[in-house]
C-alpha positions as CSV (number, residue, x, y, z in Angstrom):
1,M,65.9,104.8,76.4
2,K,69.5,105.3,75.2
3,V,69.8,106.4,71.6
4,I,72.9,107.2,69.4
5,I,72.3,109.5,66.5
6,C,75.0,109.4,63.8
7,G,75.0,112.6,61.8
8,A,74.5,116.1,63.3
9,G,73.1,117.8,60.2
10,Q,69.6,119.2,60.0
11,V,68.0,115.8,60.0
12,G,70.1,114.4,62.9
13,W,69.7,117.6,64.9
14,Q,65.9,117.6,64.6
15,I,65.7,114.0,65.6
16,A,68.0,114.6,68.6
17,R,65.9,117.6,69.6
18,H,62.7,115.6,69.6
19,L,64.1,112.5,71.4
20,S,66.1,114.5,74.0
21,G,63.0,116.6,74.7
22,E,61.2,113.3,75.6
23,R,63.9,112.7,78.2
24,N,65.8,110.0,76.3
25,D,69.5,109.6,76.8
26,V,70.8,110.9,73.4
27,T,74.4,110.9,72.1
28,V,75.1,112.7,68.8
29,V,78.1,111.5,66.7
30,D,79.6,113.4,63.7
31,N,83.0,113.9,62.2
32,N,82.4,117.6,62.1
33,A,83.2,118.9,65.6
34,E,81.4,122.2,64.9
35,L,78.1,120.4,64.3
36,V,78.6,118.3,67.4
37,R,79.2,121.5,69.4
38,R,76.1,123.1,68.0
39,A,74.0,120.1,69.1
40,T,75.5,119.9,72.6
41,D,75.2,123.7,73.1
42,S,71.6,123.9,72.1
43,L,70.2,120.5,73.1
44,D,70.3,118.2,76.2
45,V,72.5,115.7,74.5
46,Q,76.1,114.3,74.7
47,G,78.4,114.7,71.7
48,I,81.2,112.7,70.2
49,A,83.4,114.0,67.3
50,G,84.6,111.2,65.0
51,H,83.6,108.8,62.2
52,A,80.3,107.2,63.1
53,S,81.3,103.8,61.6
54,Y,84.5,103.4,63.6
55,P,84.0,100.9,66.5
56,D,86.1,102.9,68.9
57,V,84.0,106.0,68.2
58,L,80.7,104.1,68.8
59,D,82.2,102.6,71.9
60,R,82.9,106.1,73.3
61,A,79.3,107.0,72.3
62,G,78.0,104.2,74.6
63,A,77.1,101.6,72.0
64,R,77.6,98.7,74.4
65,D,74.4,99.5,76.3
66,A,72.5,101.5,73.6
67,D,68.9,100.6,72.8
68,M,68.9,102.1,69.3
69,I,71.2,103.7,66.7
70,I,70.0,106.0,64.0
71,A,72.5,106.4,61.1
72,A,71.6,109.6,59.3
73,T,74.9,110.9,57.9
74,H,75.2,112.1,54.3
75,S,76.9,108.8,53.2
76,D,74.9,105.7,52.5
77,E,78.0,103.6,52.9
78,V,78.8,105.1,56.4
79,N,75.2,104.5,57.4
80,M,75.2,100.9,56.4
81,V,78.6,100.1,57.9
82,T,77.6,101.9,61.1
83,C,74.5,99.6,61.4
84,Q,76.7,96.6,60.7
85,V,79.3,97.5,63.4
86,A,76.5,98.3,65.8
87,H,75.0,94.9,65.2
88,S,78.1,92.7,65.0
89,V,80.3,94.4,67.6
90,F,77.9,95.9,70.1
91,S,74.6,94.0,69.5
92,V,72.5,97.1,69.4
93,P,68.9,95.9,69.3
94,R,67.4,98.5,66.9
95,K,69.2,100.0,63.9
96,V,67.8,102.7,61.5
97,A,69.6,103.9,58.4
98,R,68.9,106.7,55.9
99,L,69.8,105.5,52.4
100,R,69.6,107.5,49.2
101,S,71.2,105.3,46.5
102,Q,68.6,103.7,44.3
103,S,70.9,100.7,43.8
104,Y,71.0,99.9,47.5
105,L,67.3,100.5,48.0
106,T,66.4,98.2,45.1
107,A,68.6,95.5,46.6
108,I,67.2,95.9,50.1
109,Y,63.5,96.2,49.1
110,S,63.8,93.2,46.8
111,D,65.2,91.2,49.8
112,L,68.6,90.6,48.1
113,Y,70.1,91.7,51.4
114,R,68.8,89.4,54.1
115,R,68.7,90.9,57.5
116,D,71.5,88.7,58.9
117,H,73.8,90.0,56.1
118,M,72.8,93.7,56.3
119,P,71.2,94.2,59.8
120,I,69.1,97.3,59.3
121,D,65.7,97.2,60.9
122,V,64.3,100.3,59.3
123,V,65.4,101.9,56.0
124,I,64.5,105.5,55.4
125,S,64.7,106.7,51.8
126,P,64.5,110.6,51.6
127,E,63.8,110.4,47.9
128,R,60.9,107.9,48.4
129,E,59.5,110.0,51.2
130,V,59.7,113.2,49.2
131,A,58.1,111.4,46.2
132,E,55.2,110.4,48.4
133,A,54.9,114.0,49.7
134,A,54.8,115.2,46.1
135,L,52.0,112.8,45.3
136,Q,50.1,114.1,48.3
137,R,50.5,117.6,47.0
138,L,49.2,116.6,43.6
139,A,46.2,114.9,45.4
140,A,45.4,118.2,47.1
141,P,46.4,120.6,44.3
142,A,45.0,123.7,45.9
143,A,47.0,123.2,49.2
144,F,50.5,124.5,49.6
145,D,51.3,122.0,52.3
146,T,49.8,118.7,53.4
147,E,50.5,115.8,55.7
148,R,48.4,112.8,56.8
149,F,47.7,111.7,60.4
150,L,45.6,109.1,62.2
151,G,46.5,106.4,59.8
152,G,45.3,108.5,56.8
153,R,41.9,109.5,58.4
154,A,43.0,113.1,59.0
155,Q,44.9,115.5,56.7
156,L,46.7,118.7,57.5
157,L,46.0,121.2,54.7
158,G,47.9,124.5,54.1
159,I,45.6,126.9,52.3
160,Q,46.3,130.3,50.9
161,L,43.3,132.6,51.3
162,D,42.4,134.9,48.4
163,E,40.1,137.9,48.1
164,D,37.3,135.6,46.7
165,C,37.3,133.3,49.7
166,P,33.7,133.2,50.9
167,V,34.4,133.1,54.6
168,L,36.7,136.1,55.0
169,N,36.1,138.4,58.0
170,T,34.1,135.6,59.7
171,P,35.0,134.6,63.3
172,L,36.1,131.0,63.5
173,R,33.4,130.1,66.1
174,Q,30.8,131.2,63.5
175,L,32.3,128.9,60.9
176,T,31.7,126.0,63.3
177,D,28.0,127.1,63.5
178,L,27.7,127.6,59.8
179,F,29.3,124.3,58.8
180,S,28.4,122.1,61.8
181,T,28.8,118.8,60.0
182,L,32.2,119.8,58.5
183,R,35.0,117.8,60.3
184,A,37.7,120.4,59.9
185,I,39.4,122.9,62.3
186,V,41.7,125.8,61.6
187,V,44.7,125.1,63.8
188,G,47.2,127.7,62.6
189,V,47.3,131.0,60.7
190,R,50.3,132.8,59.1
191,R,49.7,136.5,58.7
192,K,52.3,138.9,57.4
193,N,55.0,136.2,58.0
194,R,53.9,135.6,61.6
195,L,52.5,132.2,62.5
196,F,50.1,131.7,65.4
197,A,47.4,129.5,66.8
198,P,44.0,131.3,66.3
199,N,41.3,131.8,69.0
200,P,37.6,131.1,68.3
201,G,37.0,134.9,68.0
202,D,39.7,135.4,65.4
203,Q,38.8,136.2,61.8
204,L,40.5,135.3,58.5
205,F,41.7,137.8,56.0
206,D,42.8,138.0,52.4
207,G,46.4,136.9,52.1
208,D,46.3,134.7,55.2
209,Q,47.9,131.2,55.0
210,I,45.9,128.8,57.2
211,Y,46.6,125.3,58.4
212,V,43.4,123.2,58.6
213,C,43.1,119.7,60.2
214,A,40.3,117.9,58.3
215,N,38.8,114.4,58.0
216,T,40.2,113.0,54.8
217,E,36.6,112.4,53.5
218,D,35.9,116.1,54.0
219,T,39.0,117.4,52.2
220,T,37.1,118.5,49.0
221,R,34.4,120.3,50.9
222,T,36.9,122.0,53.2
223,M,38.9,123.3,50.2
224,E,35.7,124.6,48.6
225,I,34.6,126.4,51.8
226,F,37.9,128.3,51.8
227,G,37.5,129.2,48.1
228,K,39.5,126.6,46.4
229,V,38.2,124.7,43.4
230,L,39.7,121.2,43.0
231,R,40.7,120.5,39.5
232,K,41.4,117.0,38.4
233,Q,45.1,116.5,37.6
234,E,45.4,114.9,34.2
235,R,48.7,116.3,32.8
236,V,51.8,116.9,34.9
237,V,55.3,118.1,33.9
238,I,58.1,117.0,36.2
239,I,61.3,119.1,36.0
240,G,64.1,116.9,37.3
241,G,64.4,113.2,36.4
242,G,66.6,112.1,39.3
243,N,65.5,109.7,42.1
244,V,62.6,111.9,43.2
245,G,61.2,112.8,39.8
246,L,61.6,109.2,38.6
247,A,59.8,107.8,41.7
248,V,56.9,110.3,41.1
249,A,56.6,109.4,37.4
250,Q,56.7,105.7,38.2
251,A,54.0,106.1,40.8
252,L,51.8,108.1,38.4
253,E,52.2,105.4,35.8
254,K,50.8,102.8,38.2
255,R,47.7,104.8,39.2
256,T,44.4,103.7,37.8
257,D,43.2,107.2,37.1
258,R,45.5,108.0,34.2
259,I,47.7,111.0,34.7
260,R,49.9,111.9,31.7
261,A,53.4,113.0,32.8
262,K,56.4,114.4,31.0
263,V,59.8,114.6,32.5
264,I,62.5,117.2,31.7
265,E,66.1,116.4,32.7
266,R,69.2,118.4,32.0
267,S,71.7,115.5,32.4
268,R,71.7,113.2,29.4
269,A,72.7,110.1,31.5
270,I,70.0,110.7,34.0
271,A,67.5,111.4,31.3
272,E,68.4,108.1,29.5
273,R,68.1,106.2,32.8
274,A,64.6,107.7,33.4
275,A,63.5,106.9,29.8
276,D,64.6,103.3,30.3
277,S,62.8,103.0,33.6
278,L,59.5,104.5,32.4
279,E,57.0,102.9,30.0
280,R,54.4,105.6,29.1
281,T,56.1,108.8,30.2
282,I,57.9,111.1,27.7
283,V,61.3,112.2,28.9
284,L,62.8,115.3,27.4
285,H,66.5,116.0,27.6
286,G,67.3,119.7,28.2
287,D,67.1,122.6,30.7
288,G,63.9,123.0,32.6
289,L,64.5,126.8,32.6
290,S,64.3,126.9,28.8
291,R,61.1,128.5,27.6
292,E,61.4,126.7,24.3
293,L,61.6,123.3,26.0
294,L,58.7,124.2,28.3
295,V,56.6,125.1,25.2
296,E,57.7,121.7,23.6
297,A,56.4,120.0,26.8
298,N,53.1,121.8,26.4
299,I,53.4,123.5,29.8
300,D,50.4,125.7,29.0
301,K,48.2,122.6,28.8
302,A,49.6,121.0,32.0
303,D,47.6,121.0,35.2
304,A,50.7,121.2,37.3
305,V,54.4,121.5,37.2
306,L,56.5,119.6,39.8
307,C,60.1,121.1,40.2
308,V,62.3,118.5,41.9
309,T,65.9,119.1,40.8
310,D,68.6,119.1,43.4
311,D,69.0,122.9,43.3
312,D,66.4,125.0,45.2
313,K,67.0,128.1,43.1
314,V,66.5,126.2,39.8
315,N,63.3,124.8,41.2
316,L,62.0,128.2,42.2
317,L,62.9,129.8,38.8
318,A,61.5,126.9,36.8
319,A,58.3,127.2,38.7
320,V,58.0,130.9,38.0
321,R,58.8,130.4,34.3
322,A,56.3,127.5,34.0
323,K,53.5,129.7,35.6
324,A,54.5,132.6,33.3
325,N,53.9,130.3,30.4
326,G,50.4,129.3,31.4
327,C,50.8,126.4,33.9
328,P,48.1,127.0,36.7
329,M,49.9,125.2,39.5
330,A,53.6,124.9,40.6
331,I,55.0,122.7,43.3
332,C,58.7,123.1,44.4
333,L,61.2,121.0,46.3
334,V,62.9,123.4,48.7
335,N,65.7,122.3,51.1
336,D,66.5,125.7,52.5
337,P,63.6,126.7,54.8
338,T,64.7,130.4,54.6
339,L,63.4,130.4,51.0
340,V,59.9,129.4,52.0
341,P,58.8,133.0,52.6
342,L,59.5,133.6,48.9
343,M,56.8,131.1,47.8
344,N,53.9,133.6,48.1
345,P,55.6,136.6,46.3
346,L,56.7,134.3,43.5
347,H,53.2,132.8,43.3
348,V,54.5,129.2,43.9
349,D,51.5,127.2,45.0
350,A,53.0,124.5,47.1
351,Y,56.4,123.3,48.4
352,I,58.0,120.2,49.8
353,N,60.5,120.3,52.6
354,P,62.6,117.1,52.4
355,R,64.2,117.5,55.8
356,A,60.9,117.9,57.6
357,T,59.5,114.9,55.6
358,T,62.5,112.7,56.4
359,V,62.5,113.7,60.1
360,S,58.8,112.9,60.3
361,S,59.3,109.6,58.6
362,I,62.1,108.5,60.9
363,L,60.2,109.5,64.0
364,R,57.1,107.7,62.7
365,H,59.0,104.5,62.0
366,I,61.0,104.3,65.3
367,R,58.1,105.2,67.6
368,H,55.8,102.6,68.9
369,G,54.4,104.4,71.8
370,R,52.5,107.5,72.8
371,V,53.8,110.1,70.3
372,R,53.1,108.6,66.9
373,G,54.0,111.3,64.6
374,V,55.5,114.8,64.4
375,Y,55.4,117.2,61.4
376,S,57.4,120.4,61.3
377,I,55.7,123.6,60.0
378,G,57.7,126.2,58.2
379,D,61.2,126.8,59.5
380,A,60.6,124.7,62.7
381,E,58.1,127.4,63.8
382,A,55.5,124.9,64.9
383,E,54.8,121.2,65.1
384,V,51.8,119.0,64.5
385,I,51.9,116.2,66.9
386,E,49.9,112.9,66.9
387,A,49.9,111.2,70.3
388,Q,48.0,108.7,72.4
389,V,46.6,109.9,75.8
390,L,47.9,108.1,78.8
391,S,45.9,107.4,82.0
392,T,48.5,109.5,83.8
393,S,48.1,112.5,81.5
394,P,46.5,115.7,82.8
395,L,44.4,115.6,79.6
396,S,42.7,112.3,80.5
397,G,39.1,112.7,81.6
398,Q,39.1,116.4,81.0
399,R,37.0,118.5,78.7
400,I,39.0,120.5,76.2
401,R,37.7,123.8,77.5
402,D,39.0,122.9,81.0
403,I,42.5,122.0,79.9
404,D,45.1,124.7,80.5
405,F,46.6,124.6,77.0
406,P,49.2,127.3,76.1
407,E,47.9,130.0,73.8
408,G,49.9,128.4,70.9
409,V,48.2,125.0,71.0
410,T,45.1,123.8,69.2
411,V,43.5,120.4,69.1
412,G,42.8,119.5,65.5
413,A,41.4,116.0,65.5
414,L,40.7,113.0,67.8
415,M,40.3,109.3,67.3
416,R,38.5,107.0,69.8
417,G,38.9,103.5,68.7
418,E,37.8,103.6,65.0
419,K,35.6,106.7,65.5
420,Y,36.8,110.1,64.2
421,I,35.7,112.9,66.4
422,K,35.8,116.6,65.6
423,P,37.1,118.2,68.8
424,V,35.1,121.1,70.3
425,A,35.2,122.8,73.6
426,E,32.9,120.3,75.3
427,T,34.7,117.2,74.0
428,R,36.1,115.1,76.8
429,I,39.4,113.5,76.1
430,E,39.7,109.9,77.4
431,E,42.5,107.5,78.1
432,G,43.6,105.8,74.9
433,D,42.3,108.5,72.6
434,V,44.7,109.5,69.8
435,I,44.8,113.3,69.3
436,V,46.4,115.6,66.8
437,L,47.7,118.9,68.2
438,F,49.1,122.0,66.6
439,A,51.7,123.6,68.8
440,M,54.0,126.6,68.4
441,A,57.7,125.6,68.9
442,D,57.9,127.4,72.3
443,D,54.9,125.5,73.6
444,V,56.1,122.0,72.6
445,P,57.7,121.3,76.0
446,E,54.4,122.1,77.8
447,V,52.6,119.8,75.3
448,E,55.0,117.0,76.2
449,R,54.3,117.6,79.9
450,L,50.5,117.5,79.3
451,L,50.9,114.3,77.3
452,Q,53.1,112.8,80.1
453,V,55.2,111.6,77.2
454,S,56.6,108.1,77.8
455,I,58.0,106.9,74.5
456,D,58.2,103.2,73.9
457,F,60.2,102.0,70.9
458,F,59.9,98.9,68.8
């Protein structure tokens, strides 16, 4: 499979890393020669420095025989023109574009742009994806991280363990015996800023951050077992009324279980736009860092605050101030992964990494084969991979206990047809099963070998 990735920023780099690791022929294009050099030095990819939308640049990148082009630059216009040129000049079969502007998205989703006029096969909206991630965080308010797998049947939950957790100092294998009907497995543990895949004999301690793969129906029980009481979210304050905050507020308005939301936005123009677009949501114009404005928004009576401005530091400070004024839960949008270790010391309950969310969404949309989804943990320290088992895979026909998995790999869930299976040592993996694996970054190549990855795209 020959793939051209336009844009060598964090999103483009991560996509290139995944696709080149699966032995695809990948070429990265960016007008920043330094970013192209970084990609070619660290990944098994080719690089072209130049404007992605220029026909001669795409020609040098191999567009004449490319199977797919992914336009993920920072410019919507460049991404759209790139797809148009790829279609009209080079007849590239599959075109994916990342678009941010709400105006473009509204036109495309309302079918004003017909495919023959704007030939984009898959549109990825980071703001919409982040808004969906925010709604997932609100749905599991006691989890600091969450992502869905197996068509929504499985959920990854990031849980901070406190001193009142009832299962501290208990070996994981004993948890399996105590809660034999619970369809949940601890796949990862972060202890003192070190992430690892636990063994059955490992215990959990106060202060640990754990990643649990659970059947969605068992989410509430899973959270309770690890000491988290799920409170119904009835009042939410959203700081930031841009595309993400507006999308979340609009989604909350459409829900049948009424959630009252208030939006705080510093820009008058953006606040007015949000007020015009919302029906039942109160929009306050002002600084989300202002204690007086937070009091006016009744932050002490809110069940959660969602900080989604375009400034990471503002989001962190607003979350801290909201909690200091009585809000029990704070969720932050954080672009810079190096800030994630500050979440715990600042008592921020959950965060959303838009880059990881966007990368996961792009990979999910373009894959139609064995690897169905990838979710990045932390600062690309580990990945959760959903994949179908091939007949040629060393996993096929083997019991989990007999598979030579690296130490940093844990099987979290398994689907056989429509049946959800909690994987244990004696579980036999069969051809066609869809499995969810937690893998430390260094062990991902070995996981790909075990899966005998053979990616088929739409």
